[in-house]
N, C-alpha and C positions, 0 to 999 in steps of 0.2 A: 350340530342341530340349533339352530336360532330360536325358531317358533318350537313352543311344547308342542311334545310327542301327542297323536293321537294315540288313547289308551283304552283298552278295553277290559273290567274286569270281567271274570268269567264265574259266577258262583252258582253253586249246585244246590243252595240252600242252608248249610251248615253256616251259623252265624258267627262261631268263633274262626272259621275261615275268612268268612268275608272281612270280619273285624281287622284280622292280620293284614288282608290285600288295603283293605280304606286308608290303616295307617300308614302303607307304604309308600302309598302314592300322594298320601297327604302330607307326610314328610317331605317326600321329593318335589311339593307344589306345583303338581300337576293338576290338572282336571280329567275326569274320565267318563265313562258310558258304563254302566252297571248293565253287563246282561245274564238276567237271571236263567241259566240253562234248564229245559225239563227233558228228561229220558224215558223211556216205556222200556221196560221189558226187565229180567235180573239185571240189579244193579252191581252188575261185572263188566270190568273196559271193554270184554270181548264179546257180550251179549245184549249189553243196552244199546240204545239207539238214540240219538240226539232228535226232539222233536221241534225245538226251537229253531227257527229258521235264522240264517246266520249267511251274508251276503256283504259285497263291496258298498262302499269303498274300506278295505280293508285294513286295521290301526296298523300303527308301528311298533306298538306293544301290547300284548296280550298277558294277561297276569291270569294264573290259578291255583286253586291249592287244595286238590283231591284229584283222585285216582281218575274219575269221568272225564272232569273238568279240562284234566291234564290230555285226555285223547280229543277233545275239541279243541284246545288250544294246539295241537301236532294239525287236527284239518286245517285250522286256519292257515298256517304256515305252509301249508304245500297248495292251498289255494290261492295266495297271495303270491305263491311263487318261489318264497322264501322269505319275503322284503319285511316281514312281520318277525320280530323277535318275540320269541316265548319264553316267560320267565314260571317257574314253579315254586311254590312255596311247598315244604313238607316232604312229600315223597310222591314223584309222579306215576303215572304207571307204565312199565316198562323201563326200557336205560335211560340214566339219565344225560347221555349224552345226546338225545335227540332233541334237548332243550338248550336254550343260549345260555341259562342263568337257570339253577335250582338253589333257591335257600331253603336250609334242612336245619334240622338239629340231631344230636347225636343218636337218639333212639331210631330214627330212620336207617342207620346204617348204610348212608351212601357214601360210595367209593369216593376218596379224594381223586379230584381232577380239577383243571384250570375253569370250568364251567360251574363249579361247586362251591358254594361257601357256607361253612358250619358255622352255625352262632350257639352260644353256649344255653338261652330259650327263646323261644317263640318270640315275633313279633310283637311289641305293644306298644300303644300308642305314646307313650311315655312323654307326655306335654307337660302334665300338671305337676307341680314342685309339692314336694311332701311334704306333709303338715308336719309340726312337731308332735311328737307321742305326749296324748295327755296324761296328767296325772294319774288318776285313776282308770287308763284305759285298760280292758279286759283284754287278755288272752283268747283271738278268736281261732275257731276251730273251721275248716273248710271241710263240708262231707262230701265227696263226689259218690260214686256207685264201681260195680264190678265191672274191670277192664279186661280183659283176657291178657296176662295170667293173673291180674289182680282179684281176689274174692272179696266181696261184703256181704255178708247177710245180718240178722238182726244180733245173733250172738257176737261175730265178731264187732261191731259197730256197737254192741253196750260194751264190750272193754275198751274199746278206743275210747268210748265218752268217758268212763270211769278216769281212764289215766289222765284225762284232757282234765277232768273236774279237778283232780290230786294237783294235777302240775298246777294247774290255777291257784290252788289253797296255799302250795309252798310259796308261790311269789304274790300273795295276799292280794289278788287279783280276782277279777269275775270269768267266767267262761261265756262266751258268747259263740254260738254253734250255728254255721248256716248250712242248707241241705244244698243240695242242685237238682236240674233238671233231671239225672241219671240216679238219683238216689231212691233207692224200691221203696215201694210201702211200707214193708214189713220194717225196713231199718229207719223210717220215719216215725213209725208207730213206738220202738221201742229207744229211741232218741227223746221223745216225748215224755216219757214213762221216768226216764232216768234225768234227764237236764231240767231240774224243776226251780224256783226261784230260791238264792238269789240269782242263779246262773239264767241264760236265754237261751231259747231256739227260735229260729225263723224258717222256717219250713217253705221252700220254692212255690213258688203259686198262691202261695196262701196272704194276703195282705201284704204290705208295701215291702217293693225289692230294697231290702238295705245292704247288697253285697257291697257295692263303692263306698258306702257310708261306713261301715264296720269295718272295711280295711284302714281307711283312713283313723278310723278311732281305734284301732288295735293298739296295744303296747308290743306284742308279738304274736305271731301270726303260726298253725300248725297245719298242713296241708296233706291229705290222706295220698297216698303215694300212687294214684290211678291217674289223676289228672295233671295233664302237664299244662293246658291253660290257667288252672287257678294256680300252678304254681307261679306261672308268670305273673300274674295279677299280683300276686303277694311280694314277690320278690322288687317287684315295679311299686308297691306302697312304700318300701325302703325301712322297712321294719325288722327286727329279728326273723327268720324262719324257719321253721323244723318242716321235715318231712316223717308222717307216721308211716312206715312200711307197713302194708295189708300183706298179709299171709299168700302164698301164690301155690296156683294148680297147674301145674302144665304137663298138660294130656299128651298122650302119644302123637299127636298131630301136630302140636305145636314145636315140640321136641323133635321131629323130624324135619317139620319147615326149617326151624333153627339149623339141625346139621347139615342139610341140604345147601342152605345158602350160605354158610360160613365154608363149605368145602367148597362150594361150585362159583362163589363170587369171591368172597373173602381173602379168603387161601385158596384158589380155586387147583383142581385135581385133573390132570387132562382125560382121565377115563370120566368124568363129569360133566365135560365141556356141552354135550346136551341138553342138562340139567340147566347149564347158565342160561343157553338160549329161551327155554321157558321162562326163567326169569325175566331176562331181556326185553321178551316180545308181551310179557304181563300175561302169559299163560297161569303164573304162581305168583303170589304177591309174599315178600319176605318177610316175616314176622318181625313187628317193631318190637324194641328192647326199651323199655323207659329205666331201666337199672341203669344203661350205660349213661342218660343223661344224669339222673340223678348223681350216679359217682363224679360225674365231670364237674357238676355242681358243687359236690363238699369238698374235693381234691381242690376246685378255686375260690373255695372259702367264702361261696355265696351264700351258704345253708346248712343245714348239721341235720343228722338223725335227730330224731324226737329221742330228748334224753339226754342229750349232749350239751355241751357247753352252746351260749347262741354265739352266733357268728356277727359283730357290727355291721349292717347293712351297708350296703354302696349305693347310694341315690342315683350315682351316674352310669351304674351298669346298663342299665336298659337302651340307656340312650348313645350308650357307645354301639352298642349293638346295631341299635336301629341306624345312626349314622354312616356305620360299615355297612349297610345292606343297601342304604339310599345309595352309598359311593358307588358300589358296585353296581346298580342300577344305571346311575347317570352314567358311566364310562361305556355301559351296555348299547345305551341310545343314540350317546353321543359320536 
């Protein structure tokens, strides 16, 4: 394709997804048109209805990054008589085979296929040159929130904060903790009582947003296991990263969904073929497994579990992942 392709980015309102899509298209060097999609009804691929009007001229490429927008991407492909190539980041609703390219990570458990690219971490801009580690840089703790099956409440957060302060003291450094939009109020209250001078706590939504600055100033970064996006940001900062595993509460629903997905899709049994069809048609959403992603990153020595020996950062890793994604994207449109 000699000219730049006509690109639509389909956004359902989740900032993290939008950041990934914009970083991918920016790295490819293409202009794009942002389509902010609105849905009505229950936010499930089979019940939600698209309210935003979409019409020709159809794009050469439509990029989505969540279940609802993936359904809109499939509609665009049908409406264009197959001329539009559709790309999904993360996990689409239904079968990956319905998309020209799926760029995913291990926790989504997408089956290996020629149209599936599994990266080590989600896409980041990976454009900034990592800054040198300041001599007096703090240990930075990124605190997320409960994300099934990971649990986080005031008691859990208190123990994590105490452990992180003790670790910082061992390193003769201060602790700088930052909460996220998902951090519950009771967790914030507990952290405010525990993390006091000379340590520091920044609460999301209060005062200046120092998230990016804190990553640049950090000597080491600790991330709670609930947030893949914060983990990707920490790795992109080119600092030693460790993950603090949260306790899990895998209820009956999660265990049943995991068992069905494993035996109907990952290692299919003939007797469960009807269930396989339910996953492929988005009647059932497979449970994500962040543990798989974390274990892959530990095995590749990109990070370590909290308490382990720090792993030297690889400042080029995020760029390699991004370059790989851009290469596959260009092959698709060319």
